[in-house]
C-alpha positions, -999 to +999 in steps of 0.1 A: -659-773+689-676-755+660-657-723+667-625-742+668-633-761+636-643-728+619-611-712+630-592-742+618-608-741+584-602-703+582-566-708+591-562-735+564-579-713+538-556-684+548-526-706+545-537-718+511-543-683+498-509-673+511-493-702+494-509-693+461-497-657+465-462-669+472-462-692+441-476-664+419-450-640+433-423-665+425-437-669+389-438-632+385-402-628+398-390-656+374-408-640+345-393-606+353-358-622+356-363-640+322-375-608+305-351-596+278-329-566+284-336-534+266-307-533+242-312-497+231-310-487+268-278-507+273-263-490+242-271-456+257-255-466+290-224-481+275-190-469+286-177-476+252-166-506+230-144-533+245-129-555+217-116-590+221-080-588+233-086-555+250-088-542+286-108-515+302-110-498+336-139-484+355-152-476+390-184-486+407-199-465+435-231-465+455-246-441+430-232-461+400-233-498+410-234-510+374-215-502+342-220-516+307-195-522+279-203-529+243-185-561+231-185-566+193-184-603+184-187-624+153-203-658+149-180-685+164-158-661+185-149-681+216-138-659+245-132-656+282-139-625+303-120-618+335-123-589+359-107-580+392-110-553+419-084-526+417-055-524+443-069-517+478-105-517+466-132-535+485-152-542+454-167-576+449-176-575+411-199-596+391-201-602+353-231-607+330-231-609+292-262-600+272-267-610+235-277-586+207-313-596+211-313-588+249-310-624+263-287-631+292-262-656+277-233-659+303-224-649+338-194-655+361-193-686+383-170-673+410-180-672+447-199-641+457-171-631+481-144-631+454-127-600+441-117-619+409-145-630+386-144-649+354-167-661+325-146-690+316-159-696+281-185-682+257-190-690+220-209-663+201-239-679+183-243-648+161-225-617+151-234-583+166-230-561+196-231-579+229-232-560+262-211-568+293-223-558+327-198-552+354-218-549+387-211-547+424-222-572+450-233-564+485-231-526+479-193-529+475-175-501+457-142-495+440-122-495+408-119-526+385-101-539+354-118-561+329-102-582+301-116-601+272-094-627+255-098-651+227-096-689+234-077-710+209-097-735+189-081-764+209-096-749+241-131-743+230-144-777+242-179-768+231-200-780+201-200-756+171-227-731+178-257-730+154-255-697+136-284-674+140-271-652+113-242-656+089-236-626+067-236-633+030-207-625+008-183-619+036-148-633+034-131-641+066-100-621+073-068-639+081-060-641+118-035-615+131+001-627+131+002-629+169-027-654+169-017-676+140-005-711+150+032-715+143+040-733+111+061-758+129+066-765+166+099-750+180+125-773+192+127-771+230+160-779+245+156-777+283+180-793+307+189-830+304+165-854+320+133-838+307+107-865+298+076-854+278+043-865+293+023-853+263-003-825+262-028-812+286-058-789+283-062-758+303-085-766+331-071-801+335-052-816+365-027-844+362-011-865+388+019-888+389+051-896+407+083-877+398+116-897+404+143-878+422+163-857+397+137-862+368+119-834+350+085-840+334+071-817+307+036-810+294+025-788+265-006-767+262-021-741+238-026-706+252-039-673+240-020-640+243-032-620+273-048-651+289-044-650+328-033-684+341-026-700+374-003-730+373+001-751+404+025-779+412+018-795+446+032-824+465+004-844+480+027-870+495+032-873+532+041-896+561+065-923+550+061-914+513+089-894+496+080-857+496+087-837+465+099-801+468+081-787+437+097-764+412+079-750+381+093-737+348+073-723+319+087-721+284+072-699+257+064-709+220+100-700+210+114-723+236+126-695+259+122-699+297+097-672+307+088-679+343+099-701+371+089-706+408+101-725+438+077-717+466+043-700+462+048-683+496+069-686+528+045-710+544+046-739+519+069-758+495+043-759+467+051-740+435+027-716+418+029-693+387+001-667+384+009-650+351-005-636+319+006-653+286+025-628+264+015-643+230-007-670+214+010-704+209+022-736+224+037-735+259+057-761+278+054-764+316+082-784+333+076-801+367+107-808+387+121-806+422+142-778+437+178-785+429+167-818+413+173-832+448+139-848+457+111-869+443+076-881+451+040-877+441+029-845+424-003-828+412-001-803+383-029-780+372-032-753+347-063-731+351-077-699+336-076-675+365-089-640+371-066-611+367-035-612+389-020-577+389 
């Protein structure tokens, strides 16, 4: 009995010590993860500068599983960052953004198995050189393309960041002509029967019922170069009327830019996976193919990863 009890106590003590060791290891790992990046080292490893509105290409290998890009930002810049694997590549990329003081400030929220990754929104709290890491998951390799775009003010959706540093005696330059809001909304004259349903925000999904032969329009603000996925689906079924969805997208000038009937051969739902050509107000029209059906619909406009 004593030997058993002694063994029992020794076992309990060993387990307690092991538990303490695991906790300490976890704390050390967390501390290491929270440690700031060496900005000087990142600058030395940088592949070059990647400005807002620009794109860059790179390639990750087993020997080079990570590449860094310098991203110059100014206080208040609100951006998205998207990247995708090159054609035929098996790369599963990841994105991380580091601030000028070495803190990790943003990372992609896409599944680990995705070849398209996206930092949906980041507002710079200070001006300076940020550093973007494009890395490879699961020892995957291949070429990639990365894009940084500016989000319009109406899409920011975040409180104004508290400035860490605002340069004195600096006058803001006017926005480039391509990014200025139009002085007046263009007159859109699509086919008869179009009924405005108001505005929607990118990232929002709306639902409703489209009468047979009717066309419903929604407007949204978009930035030039922004990759978007617009879906119009027909959730109706059974005895309910089934809509055969058809999508149209009109640009800021009122010109029809894109249209789609079926996303693929296996469904009737419509999809547009496109890149916006310019900054401005766009109009998406939900209708049925040939205006010959009606029923319930679901419309979504999402920022997507690059669709090449």
